[in-house]
C-alpha positions in Angstrom: -7.6 -25.8 20.6 -4.4 -26.1 22.2 -2.5 -22.5 22.5 0.7 -21.4 23.8 1.9 -17.7 24.9 4.7 -15.9 26.4 4.7 -12.6 27.4 8.1 -10.5 26.6 8.3 -7.5 28.7 10.1 -4.2 27.4 10.9 -6.8 24.2 9.8 -3.7 21.8 10.3 -4.9 18.0 9.6 -3.5 14.8 5.9 -4.1 13.5 7.5 -4.8 10.4 9.1 -7.9 11.6 6.3 -8.7 14.1 4.5 -9.6 10.9 6.8 -11.9 9.1 7.5 -13.5 12.3 3.5 -14.2 12.8 2.9 -14.5 9.0 5.8 -17.7 9.0 5.0 -19.2 12.3 1.0 -19.4 10.9 2.3 -21.2 7.7 3.7 -23.9 10.1 2.1 -27.6 9.8 -0.7 -27.6 12.6 -0.6 -24.4 13.3 -4.3 -22.3 13.0 -2.6 -19.2 14.1 0.4 -17.2 15.3 0.4 -13.6 16.7 3.8 -11.7 17.7 2.3 -8.3 18.7 2.9 -5.3 20.8 0.5 -5.1 24.1 -1.6 -2.2 22.5 -5.3 -2.2 23.9 -6.1 -2.6 20.1 -3.6 -5.6 19.4 -4.8 -7.2 22.5 -8.2 -6.9 21.5 -7.6 -8.4 18.2 -5.7 -11.3 20.6 -9.3 -12.0 22.1 -11.2 -11.8 18.6 -8.8 -14.2 17.4 -10.0 -16.7 20.7 -6.6 -16.9 22.5 -7.3 -16.8 26.0 -6.8 -13.3 27.8 -5.0 -14.8 30.5 -2.1 -15.8 28.2 -1.5 -11.8 27.8 -2.2 -11.0 31.5 -0.3 -7.5 32.5 1.3 -7.2 29.0 1.3 -2.9 28.1 2.1 -1.5 25.0 6.1 -2.2 25.1 5.9 -5.7 26.0 5.9 -8.3 23.3 3.1 -11.3 22.9 3.9 -14.7 21.0 0.9 -16.8 21.1 -0.2 -20.1 18.9 -3.1 -21.4 18.6 -2.8 -25.2 16.8 -4.1 -28.6 16.4 -1.4 -30.1 19.0 0.3 -29.3 21.9 3.9 -30.2 20.1 2.6 -28.1 17.0 1.8 -25.1 19.3 5.3 -25.4 20.8 7.2 -25.8 17.9 6.1 -22.6 16.7 6.7 -20.4 19.8 10.0 -21.9 19.7 10.6 -20.6 16.1 9.4 -17.2 17.0 11.4 -16.8 19.5 14.1 -18.1 18.0 13.6 -15.6 15.0 13.7 -12.2 17.1 17.1 -12.5 17.5 18.0 -14.7 14.2 20.4 -12.3 11.9 19.8 -12.3 8.4 22.0 -14.2 6.2 24.7 -13.2 4.3 24.5 -12.7 0.5 26.5 -10.6 -2.3 26.3 -6.8 -1.2 25.1 -7.5 2.3 25.6 -5.0 4.5 25.6 -6.2 8.0 23.0 -4.3 10.4 24.0 -2.2 13.0 22.8 -1.6 16.6 22.9 1.5 18.3 21.9 2.1 22.2 21.1 5.6 21.4 20.5 8.3 18.7 23.4 10.1 19.6 25.6 7.1 19.3 24.7 6.1 15.8 25.5 9.7 14.5 28.9 9.9 16.8 29.5 6.5 14.4 28.4 7.7 11.0 27.9 11.6 11.4 27.1 11.5 7.4 23.8 9.9 8.7 20.7 12.2 7.8 17.9 10.2 8.1 15.6 8.5 10.5 13.3 5.9 9.9 10.7 5.4 12.9 8.8 2.6 13.2 7.3 2.7 17.1 4.0 3.5 18.9 2.1 6.5 17.3 2.1 7.6 21.0 5.7 7.7 21.2 6.8 9.3 17.7 6.2 13.3 18.5 9.0 13.0 21.3 11.4 10.6 19.2 11.0 12.5 15.8 11.2 15.8 17.5 14.7 14.8 18.9 15.9 13.6 15.3 14.6 17.0 13.9 16.6 18.8 16.3 19.6 16.9 15.2 19.4 17.8 12.1 17.7 14.7 10.4 15.0 14.1 8.4 12.0 11.6 8.9 10.3 9.0 7.4 7.7 8.0 10.0 6.0 4.3 9.2 4.1 4.2 12.3 0.2 4.8 12.4 -1.7 6.1 15.3 -0.1 9.2 15.8 -2.5 12.3 16.9 -2.9 14.7 14.4 -1.9 17.2 16.4 1.5 15.9 17.0 1.7 15.4 13.1 0.9 19.1 12.6 3.7 19.7 15.0 6.4 17.4 13.7 5.9 18.8 10.0 6.0 22.8 11.3 9.2 22.1 13.2 10.5 20.2 9.9 9.5 23.4 7.8 11.5 25.5 10.6 14.7 23.2 10.5 14.9 22.9 6.4 14.5 19.0 6.7 11.7 17.0 5.1 8.7 15.0 7.8 7.1 11.9 5.7 4.4 10.5 7.3 2.9 9.4 9.8 1.7 6.4 8.3 3.9 6.6 5.3 4.7 3.4 3.8 6.6 4.3 0.6 9.7 6.1 -0.1 12.5 5.9 -2.9 15.5 7.7 -1.5 19.0 8.1 -2.8 18.4 5.2 -5.0 17.3 3.3 -2.0 13.6 2.1 -2.0 12.0 2.1 1.8 9.5 0.2 3.2 7.0 -1.6 0.6 8.9 0.0 -3.1 9.3 -0.8 -6.2 13.0 -1.3 -7.8 13.5 1.4 -10.7 16.0 2.9 -12.7 17.7 6.2 -11.8 16.6 9.4 -14.0 14.7 13.1 -13.4 11.4 12.3 -11.9 11.0 13.3 -8.5 7.5 12.6 -7.3 5.2 13.4 -4.4 2.8 11.4 -2.8 0.1 11.2 -0.6 -0.4 7.4 -1.7 1.5 4.0 -0.9 0.5 2.1 -3.8 -0.3 5.1 -5.7 3.3 5.5 -5.7 3.7 1.9 -6.7 1.5 1.9 -9.5 3.0 5.2 -10.8 6.9 3.7 -10.4 5.6 0.8 -12.7 3.7 2.9 -15.2 6.9 4.8 -15.5 9.2 1.7 -15.8 7.5 0.3 -18.3 8.1 4.1 -20.4 11.8 4.0 -19.7 11.7 6.8 -17.5 13.7 6.8 -14.2 13.4 8.5 -11.1 15.2 11.0 -8.8 13.2 10.0 -5.7 10.0 9.3 -4.6 8.8 11.1 -1.5 5.5 10.0 0.3 3.8 12.3 3.0 1.4 10.3 4.5 -2.4 10.1 3.1 -3.4 12.7 5.8 -1.2 15.3 5.1 -3.7 16.7 2.2 -6.5 17.1 4.6 -7.2 20.6 6.1 -6.2 19.6 9.5 -2.7 19.4 8.1 -2.7 21.7 5.3 -0.8 20.2 3.1 2.7 20.9 4.7 4.8 17.8 4.0 3.8 18.3 0.4 4.2 21.1 -0.4 7.9 21.1 1.7 8.5 18.3 -0.8 7.6 20.3 -3.6 10.1 22.9 -2.3 12.6 20.7 -2.2 12.4 19.1 -5.7 11.9 22.3 -7.0 15.5 23.3 -5.6 17.3 19.7 -7.2 18.4 20.1 -9.9 17.9 16.6 -11.3 14.5 16.5 -10.2 13.4 18.2 -13.9 9.9 16.5 -13.7 7.6 17.0 -10.6 4.8 14.3 -10.1 2.1 14.8 -7.9 0.0 11.9 -6.2 -2.8 11.3 -3.5 -6.7 11.2 -2.8 -8.5 14.3 -3.1 -6.9 16.9 -1.0 -9.4 19.3 1.2 -10.0 23.0 -0.4 -7.3 24.4 2.0 -4.9 21.7 1.3 -5.1 21.9 -2.9 -4.8 25.6 -2.7 -1.0 25.0 -1.0 -0.1 22.2 -2.9 -1.1 24.2 -6.3 0.4 27.4 -4.9 4.1 25.5 -4.4 3.7 23.8 -8.1 3.1 27.3 -9.0 6.5 28.9 -7.5 8.3 25.5 -8.5 8.9 26.5 -12.3 9.0 22.6 -13.4 6.9 20.7 -15.6 4.4 18.8 -13.5 1.9 16.0 -13.8 -0.8 15.5 -11.2 -3.3 13.0 -10.4 -5.5 13.1 -7.2 -7.5 9.5 -7.3 -11.1 10.6 -7.8 -10.2 13.9 -8.2 -12.0 16.3 -10.8 -8.8 16.8 -13.3 -10.7 19.2 -15.1 -11.4 21.8 -12.1 -7.3 20.8 -11.2 -6.5 22.3 -14.2 -9.0 25.5 -13.7 -8.0 26.1 -9.9 -4.1 25.7 -11.4 -4.4 28.1 -15.2 -1.9 30.2 -16.0 0.4 29.8 -12.8 2.7 26.8 -14.7 3.7 23.9 -16.6 0.9 21.3 -14.9 -0.6 18.0 -16.8 -3.7 16.4 -14.6 -3.4 12.6 -15.6 -7.0 10.7 -15.2 -5.5 7.9 -13.7 -1.7 6.6 -11.5 -0.6 4.6 -14.9 -1.1 7.2 -16.5 0.3 9.8 -14.7 3.2 7.9 -14.6 3.3 7.2 -18.3 2.9 11.1 -18.6 5.7 11.6 -16.1 8.2 9.1 -18.1 7.4 11.1 -21.8 8.0 14.3 -20.4 10.9 13.5 -19.2 12.2 12.3 -22.1 10.7 15.5 -24.3 8.0 13.3 -25.9 4.2 13.8 -26.5 1.3 13.0 -24.3 0.7 9.5 -24.3 -2.8 8.3 -25.6 -5.7 8.0 -23.3 -5.2 4.3 -21.7 -7.7 2.0 -23.4 -7.8 -2.3 -22.6 -5.9 -4.9 -24.9 -8.1 -5.5 -27.2 -7.4 -9.7 -26.4 -8.3 -9.3 -22.7 -11.5 -7.3 -23.7 -12.3 -10.1 -26.3 -11.8 -12.8 -23.4 -14.1 -10.4 -20.5 -16.5 -10.0 -23.6 -17.1 -14.0 -24.1 -17.0 -14.6 -20.7 -20.0 -12.3 -19.9 -21.7 -13.9 -23.0 -20.6 -17.2 -21.7 -21.7 -16.5 -18.2 -25.0 -18.7 -17.2 -25.8 -17.9 -13.8 -28.1 -14.3 -13.9 -28.0 -14.0 -10.2 -24.5 -13.3 -10.2 -24.5 -9.9 -10.9 -22.4 -8.0 -8.8 -18.6 -6.5 -8.4 -16.4 -7.6 -5.5 -13.0 -6.0 -5.0 -10.5 -7.5 -2.7 -7.3 -5.0 -2.2 -4.4 -4.9 -0.6 -3.1 -1.6 -2.0 -5.6 1.2 -0.4 -4.8 3.9 -3.1 -6.0 1.3 -5.7 -8.8 0.6 -3.3 -10.1 4.1 -4.0 -8.7 4.1 -8.2 -11.4 1.0 -8.7 -14.0 3.1 -6.9 -13.5 6.6 -9.0 -13.0 4.6 -12.5 -16.0 2.0 -11.7 -18.5 4.2 -10.0 -19.0 6.2 -13.5 -20.5 3.1 -14.9 -22.0 0.7 -12.0 -23.3 3.7 -9.7 -22.6 3.4 -6.2 -19.8 1.4 -5.2 -19.1 0.6 -1.2 -16.8 -0.1 0.6 -14.7 0.3 3.8 -12.7 3.2 2.9 -14.7 5.2 0.4 -14.8 8.0 -1.8 -17.8 9.1 -1.1 -19.0 8.9 2.5 -22.2 7.8 2.0 -20.8 4.6 0.5 -19.0 3.7 3.6 -19.9 0.2 5.0 -21.6 -0.3 7.9 -19.8 -3.9 8.2 -16.2 -4.5 6.6 -17.1 -8.6 6.7 -20.5 -8.1 4.6 -20.5 -7.1 0.7 -24.3 -5.4 -0.4 -24.3 -4.7 -3.8 -21.2 -4.0 -5.6 -18.3 -3.8 -3.2 -14.7 -3.1 -2.8 -12.5 -3.6 0.0 -9.1 -2.5 1.5 -7.6 -5.3 3.1 -4.8 -3.2 4.4 -7.2 -1.4 6.6 -7.0 -1.8 10.4 -9.7 -3.5 11.0 -8.2 -6.7 9.0 -4.8 -5.9 10.3 -4.9 -5.6 13.5 -2.0 -8.2 15.1 -1.7 -9.9 11.7 0.4 -9.4 8.7 -0.6 -6.7 6.1 -1.8 -8.7 3.0 1.4 -7.2 1.0 3.2 -9.2 3.5 1.2 -12.4 3.7 -0.9 -12.7 0.6 -2.6 -15.9 1.4 -4.4 -13.8 4.9 -6.9 -12.8 1.3 -8.1 -16.5 0.8 -10.8 -16.8 3.2 -12.3 -13.4 1.7 -11.7 -14.6 -2.0 -13.3 -17.7 -2.0 -15.8 -16.6 0.2 -17.1 -13.8 -2.2 -16.8 -16.0 -5.6 -18.7 -18.5 -3.6 -21.2 -15.8 -3.0 -24.1 -16.3 -5.5 -24.4 -12.8 -6.5 -20.8 -12.3 -7.2 -19.8 -12.0 -10.8 -16.7 -10.4 -11.3 -13.6 -10.7 -8.3 -11.2 -7.8 -8.6 -8.2 -8.0 -6.9 -4.4 -6.2 -7.2 -1.1 -8.1 -6.9 1.9 -5.6 -5.7 5.3 -6.4 -6.0 8.8 -5.0 -4.7 11.1 -4.5 -2.0 9.0 -5.2 1.6 6.4 -7.5 -0.5 5.9 -10.9 -0.3 8.6 -13.2 -2.0 5.5 -15.0 -4.4 2.4 -13.1 -3.9 1.0 -13.7 -7.1 1.8 -17.6 -6.8 0.4 -17.3 -3.5 -3.2 -15.8 -5.0 -2.9 -18.1 -7.8 -3.8 -20.7 -5.8 -6.9 -19.2 -4.7 -8.0 -18.2 -8.3 -7.3 -21.8 -9.4 -9.7 -23.1 -6.5 -12.3 -20.4 -7.1 -12.1 -20.6 -10.5 -13.1 -24.9 -10.2 -15.4 -24.5 -7.4 -17.5 -21.1 -9.3 -16.5 -21.2 -12.5 -19.6 -18.7 -13.7 -17.1 -15.8 -11.5 -14.6 -13.8 -14.0 -11.3 -13.0 -11.6 -9.5 -10.3 -12.9 -6.7 -8.5 -11.9 -3.5 -6.1 -11.8 0.2 -7.1 -11.0 1.7 -3.6 -10.0 5.4 -4.2 -10.4 8.5 -3.6 -12.2 11.1 -5.1 -14.1 13.4 -5.1 -11.7 11.3 -6.5 -8.6 12.9 -9.1 -6.6 9.8 -11.4 -7.2 10.0 -11.1 -11.1 7.2 -9.5 -13.1 6.4 -11.8 -15.8 7.1 -14.4 -13.7 3.9 -13.0 -11.1 1.6 -12.9 -14.2 2.4 -15.9 -16.0 1.0 -17.6 -12.2 -1.9 -15.9 -12.5 -2.8 -16.5 -15.7 -2.2 -20.0 -15.5 -4.5 -20.3 -12.7 -7.4 -18.6 -14.9 -7.4 -15.1 -14.1 -7.8 -12.5 -16.7 -4.4 -9.9 -15.9 -4.4 -6.4 -16.9 -0.8 -4.7 -17.7 -2.7 -1.8 -15.1 -4.5 -1.3 -12.3 -6.8 1.3 -14.6 -7.2 -1.2 -17.6 -8.6 -4.0 -15.0 -11.1 -1.5 -14.0 -12.3 -1.0 -17.5 -12.1 -4.3 -18.2 -14.3 -4.7 -15.3 -16.5 -2.1 -16.7 -17.1 -4.1 -20.0 -18.0 -7.2 -18.5 -20.6 -4.9 -17.2 -21.8 -3.5 -20.1 -22.3 -7.0 -22.0 -23.8 -8.3 -19.1 -26.4 -5.5 -19.6 -27.0 -6.0 -23.4 
């Protein structure tokens, strides 16, 4: 198969921009795969694994850009490569409210042009983050670090420096924030309001934002910390600082704290900061024992522990409006009837396992937390329980849920929230597995995500349902009424393709649980 490549020395580009360029070129007729990546060792290994000749990337280093195309013909490869090169310098099309991008040679030049700048967003190779973030912090800028692969030692140094300077360090690997009415990274469009969110969970924040929006609530800000913040190695430094920041903000009347289960030292620091904040708070750590959280917090302040991400968002919205706690979530009777009817009509008794395919890592974790109560062990490449770690992320033994945003699947490729068609192969393979009964998946909307993720996924659902009618396709759509993709439009596309579409991710998991109970008789 013909391939073409070009190495551009010193042509560093933002990772999200490269993902979009790769995705657009890969979608061209006659193109098998296109890659726009920096020449890091990890990316070059993925380059080799995709079938590109290593000679094409000879001499490329971490700051060099590699453009490569595998295609059915030389002409198709050449056309795709030209498109990728043009996209590197293309300017966004103007539209109402469009603010033209500004480019500066240095941080000092940017601050000289606008001394009011107080936030730096870093999306650069991990080994370079500490140097650049330290410079930004010493110049009085809060830091949002989108980059991953930052050594934990560097993370701790940066967060301690931020604390000394009275500044927030969000990240590394922080993909979702909402600050000053602006969504950064992957974020949903929400109304302004009095809820202040702190989360060590990107899609966890998004699921909560969606619940707040449905309940008519509004958001003051959502501050990400990076998932590693709640480990004892980091000690909850960013989460504690963000809680203190919101405690001092009179416009933040209700706090919402989200993440995966913190390790003991980090948990005590977080609960201590909440106790000092003196504001009503809702807390949900996916997979943690809510009762144990309440016991550890007892007597310190006004805290409510939620059972799911959506419940946490709904409860925060209710508190912000002076209302009572919402009832415990239960599946919609109409959707429950659909799932029950499917289970009763299923003919192939060999199909007895759940297979989950997730673009959101926190939603993947929530699926495990909910479903393992009924189904037992849930294997995953991102397990809540270490014993459930998959030996091979490409193989699904028993009940399995996969985080497709994991490095194993995204090296040199767009994140599945940016390019949902990359999930197509896994979905069709799992639907075709004679042991698969339920295919559970998420669709995440918002800024930064694909313009039509529901439409792209619906094509795969329709094919899976056509070829394997005994498989139940069950999903949730995480989004708000203001998201550019159109929440209801996305839901309708998936429903028309034959998917059962739940309102929340937790509801989708409870419906899957009901399906397996009915199958068991």
